[in-house]
Short mmCIF file of the C-alpha atoms (twelve columns), coordinates in Angstrom:
data_MODEL
# 
_entry.id   MODEL 
# 
loop_
_atom_site.group_PDB 
_atom_site.id 
_atom_site.type_symbol 
_atom_site.label_atom_id 
_atom_site.label_alt_id 
_atom_site.label_comp_id 
_atom_site.label_asym_id 
_atom_site.label_seq_id 
_atom_site.Cartn_x 
_atom_site.Cartn_y 
_atom_site.Cartn_z 
_atom_site.pdbx_PDB_model_num 
ATOM 1   C CA . MET A 1   103.260 100.182 57.786 1 
ATOM 2   C CA . ALA A 2   105.774 103.042 57.849 1 
ATOM 3   C CA . SER A 3   107.551 101.680 54.770 1 
ATOM 4   C CA . TRP A 4   104.220 101.420 52.938 1 
ATOM 5   C CA . ALA A 5   103.495 105.073 53.726 1 
ATOM 6   C CA . LEU A 6   106.986 106.030 52.519 1 
ATOM 7   C CA . GLU A 7   106.405 104.166 49.271 1 
ATOM 8   C CA . LEU A 8   103.053 105.856 48.710 1 
ATOM 9   C CA . LEU A 9   104.542 109.275 49.464 1 
ATOM 10  C CA . GLY A 10  107.422 108.707 47.074 1 
ATOM 11  C CA . PHE A 11  105.134 107.442 44.328 1 
ATOM 12  C CA . SER A 12  102.727 110.378 44.787 1 
ATOM 13  C CA . LEU A 13  105.534 112.943 44.567 1 
ATOM 14  C CA . SER A 14  106.996 111.214 41.520 1 
ATOM 15  C CA . LEU A 15  103.593 111.136 39.839 1 
ATOM 16  C CA . LEU A 16  103.200 114.877 40.443 1 
ATOM 17  C CA . GLY A 17  106.648 115.374 38.940 1 
ATOM 18  C CA . LEU A 18  105.621 113.383 35.861 1 
ATOM 19  C CA . ILE A 19  102.478 115.480 35.373 1 
ATOM 20  C CA . GLY A 20  104.440 118.697 35.815 1 
ATOM 21  C CA . THR A 21  107.077 117.558 33.318 1 
ATOM 22  C CA . LEU A 22  104.406 116.815 30.729 1 
ATOM 23  C CA . ILE A 23  102.823 120.238 31.200 1 
ATOM 24  C CA . ALA A 24  106.188 122.013 31.065 1 
ATOM 25  C CA . THR A 25  107.071 120.171 27.866 1 
ATOM 26  C CA . ILE A 26  103.867 121.214 26.126 1 
ATOM 27  C CA . LEU A 27  103.551 124.808 27.362 1 
ATOM 28  C CA . PRO A 28  105.058 127.539 25.133 1 
ATOM 29  C CA . HIS A 29  105.999 129.744 28.086 1 
ATOM 30  C CA . TRP A 30  109.715 128.941 28.215 1 
ATOM 31  C CA . TRP A 31  110.889 132.334 26.965 1 
ATOM 32  C CA . ARG A 32  108.792 135.481 27.309 1 
ATOM 33  C CA . SER A 33  109.668 138.891 25.936 1 
ATOM 34  C CA . ALA A 34  111.355 141.267 28.372 1 
ATOM 35  C CA . HIS A 35  109.831 144.703 28.871 1 
ATOM 36  C CA . VAL A 36  112.982 146.757 29.351 1 
ATOM 37  C CA . GLY A 37  114.267 150.024 27.908 1 
ATOM 38  C CA . ALA A 38  112.203 151.259 24.985 1 
ATOM 39  C CA . ASN A 39  110.220 148.022 25.095 1 
ATOM 40  C CA . ILE A 40  108.562 148.805 28.445 1 
ATOM 41  C CA . ILE A 41  105.279 149.895 26.904 1 
ATOM 42  C CA . THR A 42  104.319 147.569 24.077 1 
ATOM 43  C CA . ALA A 43  101.114 146.219 22.620 1 
ATOM 44  C CA . VAL A 44  102.590 142.808 21.770 1 
ATOM 45  C CA . ALA A 45  104.131 140.144 23.992 1 
ATOM 46  C CA . HIS A 46  106.059 137.154 22.640 1 
ATOM 47  C CA . VAL A 47  106.425 133.753 24.290 1 
ATOM 48  C CA . LYS A 48  108.384 130.824 22.918 1 
ATOM 49  C CA . GLY A 49  108.453 127.152 23.819 1 
ATOM 50  C CA . LEU A 50  109.855 123.884 22.575 1 
ATOM 51  C CA . TRP A 51  107.122 123.328 20.007 1 
ATOM 52  C CA . MET A 52  105.591 126.699 19.163 1 
ATOM 53  C CA . GLU A 53  105.916 130.467 19.375 1 
ATOM 54  C CA . CYS A 54  102.954 132.602 20.447 1 
ATOM 55  C CA . VAL A 55  102.097 136.294 20.267 1 
ATOM 56  C CA . TRP A 56  99.706  138.021 22.639 1 
ATOM 57  C CA . HIS A 57  98.175  141.328 21.610 1 
ATOM 58  C CA . SER A 58  96.810  143.930 23.995 1 
ATOM 59  C CA . THR A 59  93.449  143.578 22.279 1 
ATOM 60  C CA . GLY A 60  93.177  140.058 23.685 1 
ATOM 61  C CA . VAL A 61  94.125  138.165 20.524 1 
ATOM 62  C CA . TYR A 62  96.401  135.170 21.170 1 
ATOM 63  C CA . GLN A 63  98.083  133.584 18.136 1 
ATOM 64  C CA . CYS A 64  100.478 130.623 18.072 1 
ATOM 65  C CA . GLN A 65  102.719 129.306 15.316 1 
ATOM 66  C CA . VAL A 66  104.097 125.757 15.507 1 
ATOM 67  C CA . HIS A 67  107.727 125.188 14.588 1 
ATOM 68  C CA . ARG A 68  107.218 123.346 11.312 1 
ATOM 69  C CA . SER A 69  110.815 122.729 10.298 1 
ATOM 70  C CA . GLN A 70  112.762 120.420 12.583 1 
ATOM 71  C CA . LEU A 71  116.117 120.793 10.829 1 
ATOM 72  C CA . ALA A 72  115.961 124.597 10.887 1 
ATOM 73  C CA . LEU A 73  115.754 124.699 14.691 1 
ATOM 74  C CA . PRO A 74  118.852 125.462 16.781 1 
ATOM 75  C CA . ALA A 75  120.767 122.475 18.134 1 
ATOM 76  C CA . ASP A 76  120.104 123.402 21.763 1 
ATOM 77  C CA . LEU A 77  116.345 123.515 21.149 1 
ATOM 78  C CA . ARG A 78  116.367 120.095 19.508 1 
ATOM 79  C CA . ALA A 79  118.401 118.696 22.381 1 
ATOM 80  C CA . ALA A 80  115.961 120.185 24.906 1 
ATOM 81  C CA . ARG A 81  113.068 118.596 23.038 1 
ATOM 82  C CA . ALA A 82  114.714 115.182 23.067 1 
ATOM 83  C CA . MET A 83  115.601 115.341 26.761 1 
ATOM 84  C CA . MET A 84  112.120 116.398 27.847 1 
ATOM 85  C CA . VAL A 85  110.427 113.693 25.751 1 
ATOM 86  C CA . ILE A 86  112.819 111.016 27.037 1 
ATOM 87  C CA . SER A 87  112.213 112.250 30.580 1 
ATOM 88  C CA . CYS A 88  108.450 111.836 30.170 1 
ATOM 89  C CA . LEU A 89  108.767 108.351 28.652 1 
ATOM 90  C CA . LEU A 90  111.211 107.230 31.329 1 
ATOM 91  C CA . ALA A 91  108.934 108.530 34.074 1 
ATOM 92  C CA . VAL A 92  105.998 106.582 32.613 1 
ATOM 93  C CA . LEU A 93  108.038 103.357 32.599 1 
ATOM 94  C CA . ALA A 94  109.232 104.078 36.147 1 
ATOM 95  C CA . ALA A 95  105.645 104.591 37.287 1 
ATOM 96  C CA . ALA A 96  104.644 101.215 35.819 1 
ATOM 97  C CA . ALA A 97  107.583 99.505  37.549 1 
ATOM 98  C CA . ALA A 98  106.783 101.206 40.854 1 
ATOM 99  C CA . VAL A 99  103.155 100.066 40.711 1 
ATOM 100 C CA . VAL A 100 104.276 96.459  40.192 1 
ATOM 101 C CA . GLY A 101 106.959 96.582  42.875 1 
ATOM 102 C CA . MET A 102 105.232 98.430  45.699 1 
ATOM 103 C CA . ARG A 103 104.153 96.244  48.616 1 
ATOM 104 C CA . CYS A 104 100.701 97.831  48.751 1 
ATOM 105 C CA . THR A 105 99.809  96.286  45.370 1 
ATOM 106 C CA . ARG A 106 98.985  92.682  44.519 1 
ATOM 107 C CA . CYS A 107 101.124 92.569  41.382 1 
ATOM 108 C CA . ALA A 108 103.855 89.882  41.667 1 
ATOM 109 C CA . GLU A 109 102.874 89.347  45.305 1 
ATOM 110 C CA . GLY A 110 105.219 86.935  47.068 1 
ATOM 111 C CA . SER A 111 107.970 87.273  44.479 1 
ATOM 112 C CA . PRO A 112 111.487 87.925  45.866 1 
ATOM 113 C CA . ALA A 113 112.094 90.405  43.014 1 
ATOM 114 C CA . LYS A 114 109.181 92.671  44.009 1 
ATOM 115 C CA . ALA A 115 111.346 95.033  46.057 1 
ATOM 116 C CA . SER A 116 113.944 95.198  43.276 1 
ATOM 117 C CA . VAL A 117 111.284 96.214  40.756 1 
ATOM 118 C CA . ALA A 118 110.121 99.047  43.028 1 
ATOM 119 C CA . GLY A 119 113.717 100.159 43.483 1 
ATOM 120 C CA . SER A 120 114.236 100.222 39.713 1 
ATOM 121 C CA . GLY A 121 111.150 102.417 39.449 1 
ATOM 122 C CA . GLY A 122 112.655 104.836 41.957 1 
ATOM 123 C CA . ILE A 123 115.916 104.938 40.006 1 
ATOM 124 C CA . GLY A 124 113.932 105.630 36.832 1 
ATOM 125 C CA . PHE A 125 112.186 108.586 38.468 1 
ATOM 126 C CA . VAL A 126 115.524 110.028 39.608 1 
ATOM 127 C CA . ALA A 127 116.929 109.703 36.082 1 
ATOM 128 C CA . ALA A 128 113.784 111.301 34.624 1 
ATOM 129 C CA . GLY A 129 114.130 114.231 37.024 1 
ATOM 130 C CA . LEU A 130 117.748 114.741 35.998 1 
ATOM 131 C CA . LEU A 131 116.819 114.653 32.303 1 
ATOM 132 C CA . CYS A 132 114.171 117.308 32.959 1 
ATOM 133 C CA . LEU A 133 116.545 119.451 34.993 1 
ATOM 134 C CA . VAL A 134 119.270 119.671 32.336 1 
ATOM 135 C CA . PRO A 135 117.312 121.477 29.564 1 
ATOM 136 C CA . VAL A 136 115.445 123.649 32.068 1 
ATOM 137 C CA . ALA A 137 118.648 124.819 33.750 1 
ATOM 138 C CA . TRP A 138 120.338 125.181 30.372 1 
ATOM 139 C CA . SER A 139 117.573 127.412 29.003 1 
ATOM 140 C CA . THR A 140 117.483 129.482 32.185 1 
ATOM 141 C CA . SER A 141 121.217 130.070 31.990 1 
ATOM 142 C CA . ASP A 142 120.959 131.219 28.353 1 
ATOM 143 C CA . ILE A 143 118.106 133.619 29.191 1 
ATOM 144 C CA . VAL A 144 119.983 135.193 32.095 1 
ATOM 145 C CA . THR A 145 123.193 135.491 30.073 1 
ATOM 146 C CA . ASP A 146 121.454 137.168 27.141 1 
ATOM 147 C CA . PHE A 147 119.460 139.466 29.421 1 
ATOM 148 C CA . TYR A 148 122.601 140.962 30.972 1 
ATOM 149 C CA . ASP A 149 124.464 141.153 27.671 1 
ATOM 150 C CA . PRO A 150 124.915 144.884 26.947 1 
ATOM 151 C CA . THR A 151 125.527 144.299 23.247 1 
ATOM 152 C CA . LEU A 152 122.151 142.605 22.729 1 
ATOM 153 C CA . PRO A 153 119.265 144.949 21.754 1 
ATOM 154 C CA . ALA A 154 116.420 145.274 24.268 1 
ATOM 155 C CA . GLY A 155 113.901 143.958 21.771 1 
ATOM 156 C CA . MET A 156 115.768 140.609 21.552 1 
ATOM 157 C CA . LYS A 157 115.967 139.959 25.281 1 
ATOM 158 C CA . TYR A 158 113.746 137.427 27.044 1 
ATOM 159 C CA . GLU A 159 112.838 136.615 30.614 1 
ATOM 160 C CA . ILE A 160 112.269 133.296 32.395 1 
ATOM 161 C CA . GLY A 161 108.858 131.881 31.563 1 
ATOM 162 C CA . GLN A 162 106.424 130.042 33.791 1 
ATOM 163 C CA . ALA A 163 107.198 126.682 32.167 1 
ATOM 164 C CA . LEU A 164 110.796 126.857 33.379 1 
ATOM 165 C CA . TYR A 165 109.701 127.379 36.980 1 
ATOM 166 C CA . LEU A 166 107.356 124.429 36.587 1 
ATOM 167 C CA . GLY A 167 110.203 122.379 35.133 1 
ATOM 168 C CA . PHE A 168 112.421 123.066 38.143 1 
ATOM 169 C CA . LEU A 169 109.633 122.066 40.520 1 
ATOM 170 C CA . SER A 170 108.773 118.938 38.538 1 
ATOM 171 C CA . SER A 171 112.356 117.723 38.398 1 
ATOM 172 C CA . ALA A 172 112.735 118.225 42.151 1 
ATOM 173 C CA . LEU A 173 109.533 116.274 42.848 1 
ATOM 174 C CA . SER A 174 110.588 113.424 40.544 1 
ATOM 175 C CA . MET A 175 114.024 113.079 42.118 1 
ATOM 176 C CA . LEU A 176 112.685 113.356 45.666 1 
ATOM 177 C CA . GLY A 177 109.936 110.815 45.037 1 
ATOM 178 C CA . GLY A 178 112.366 108.420 43.363 1 
ATOM 179 C CA . ALA A 179 114.783 108.715 46.266 1 
ATOM 180 C CA . LEU A 180 111.984 107.932 48.732 1 
ATOM 181 C CA . LEU A 181 111.014 104.861 46.704 1 
ATOM 182 C CA . CYS A 182 114.599 103.612 46.708 1 
ATOM 183 C CA . THR A 183 114.919 104.256 50.448 1 
ATOM 184 C CA . SER A 184 111.707 102.399 51.278 1 
ATOM 185 C CA . CYS A 185 112.865 99.366  49.301 1 
ATOM 186 C CA . LEU A 186 116.268 99.024  50.969 1 
ATOM 187 C CA . GLY A 187 114.910 97.121  53.950 1 
ATOM 188 C CA . SER A 188 112.487 94.987  51.982 1 
ATOM 189 C CA . GLY A 189 114.977 92.809  50.163 1 
ATOM 190 C CA . MET A 190 113.851 89.753  52.237 1 
ATOM 191 C CA . PRO A 191 110.095 89.410  51.709 1 
ATOM 192 C CA . PHE A 192 109.800 86.428  54.040 1 
ATOM 193 C CA . PRO A 193 111.842 87.085  57.205 1 
ATOM 194 C CA . PRO A 194 112.652 84.070  59.372 1 
ATOM 195 C CA . HIS A 195 110.315 83.423  62.297 1 
ATOM 196 C CA . SER A 196 111.770 84.195  65.668 1 
ATOM 197 C CA . ARG A 197 108.871 83.156  67.844 1 
ATOM 198 C CA . ALA A 198 109.191 80.031  69.909 1 
ATOM 199 C CA . GLY A 199 107.140 77.068  68.827 1 
ATOM 200 C CA . VAL A 200 107.124 77.796  65.097 1 
ATOM 201 C CA . PHE A 201 109.861 75.296  64.357 1 
ATOM 202 C CA . PRO A 202 110.486 72.259  66.612 1 
ATOM 203 C CA . SER A 203 113.605 72.658  68.668 1 
ATOM 204 C CA . SER A 204 116.150 69.874  68.383 1 
ATOM 205 C CA . ARG A 205 117.971 68.756  71.527 1 
ATOM 206 C CA . SER A 206 121.215 66.928  71.243 1 
ATOM 207 C CA . VAL A 207 121.389 63.621  73.073 1 
ATOM 208 C CA . PRO A 208 124.553 63.122  75.111 1 
ATOM 209 C CA . LYS A 209 126.860 60.367  73.974 1 
ATOM 210 C CA . GLY A 210 126.125 57.129  75.749 1 
ATOM 211 C CA . ASP A 211 122.458 57.916  76.454 1 
ATOM 212 C CA . HIS A 212 119.866 55.970  74.549 1 
ATOM 213 C CA . ALA A 213 116.155 56.314  74.223 1 
ATOM 214 C CA . PRO A 214 114.173 53.927  76.409 1 
ATOM 215 C CA . SER A 215 113.060 50.720  74.721 1 
ATOM 216 C CA . LEU A 216 110.627 47.950  75.573 1 
ATOM 217 C CA . THR A 217 113.436 45.599  76.594 1 
ATOM 218 C CA . SER A 218 114.717 47.955  79.269 1 
ATOM 219 C CA . ALA A 219 111.513 49.633  80.347 1 
ATOM 220 C CA . SER A 220 109.641 48.651  83.481 1 
ATOM 221 C CA . HIS A 221 105.921 48.016  83.372 1 
ATOM 222 C CA . SER A 222 103.696 48.279  86.500 1 
ATOM 223 C CA . GLY A 223 106.678 48.083  88.831 1 
ATOM 224 C CA . TYR A 224 107.968 44.696  87.476 1 
ATOM 225 C CA . ARG A 225 111.048 44.267  85.415 1 
ATOM 226 C CA . LEU A 226 111.043 42.191  82.246 1 
ATOM 227 C CA . ASN A 227 113.947 40.092  83.562 1 
ATOM 228 C CA . ASP A 228 111.741 38.732  86.383 1 
ATOM 229 C CA . TYR A 229 109.801 36.641  83.845 1 
ATOM 230 C CA . VAL A 230 112.819 35.131  82.196 1 
# 
């Protein structure tokens, strides 16, 4: 029962990580304009993401422009796109494998490979979390480096957006949930443990050499021996 609860906890955390990764991939709030120096009071705020760039005006108008040209994008942005998409796809496949392999489901019930399938799902979630962590940490490092660069104008500096915080949290949940799934499946490699209770299998007793089972020729019936009638 404890291993079932551990599997459910790991799968729930991994599923939350998958949802968070999807949201972080879609949201444009990866980079947001920094209000420093002469840019403290401004009527326009810029936010940029993997797929679009948005502008928010103080009047309440919110406009977004999708990145139309793929080849014109920087190499790091294209790499971040690819990693986040692969992370989402890998997490979906890991979720499907975990559903099949968990002992609380009826899929492939009784199969000796059921625990291995659940373990592969946990490994997939860990890999998906790592793929999500790399572009998020990479983008955060670039933002911090540019922010403290004295040669960069204040109007070109950005701060860490909400999507990056969500990406860090999602990657942590995916890796933690995947690790819990792998841990819960370590002790379930033998789905049918041998019975240890007495009486399940007949016990065999060795017969000493020279002893023989009684037969009709040597057995006595009603106190008379068979040899008395010969």
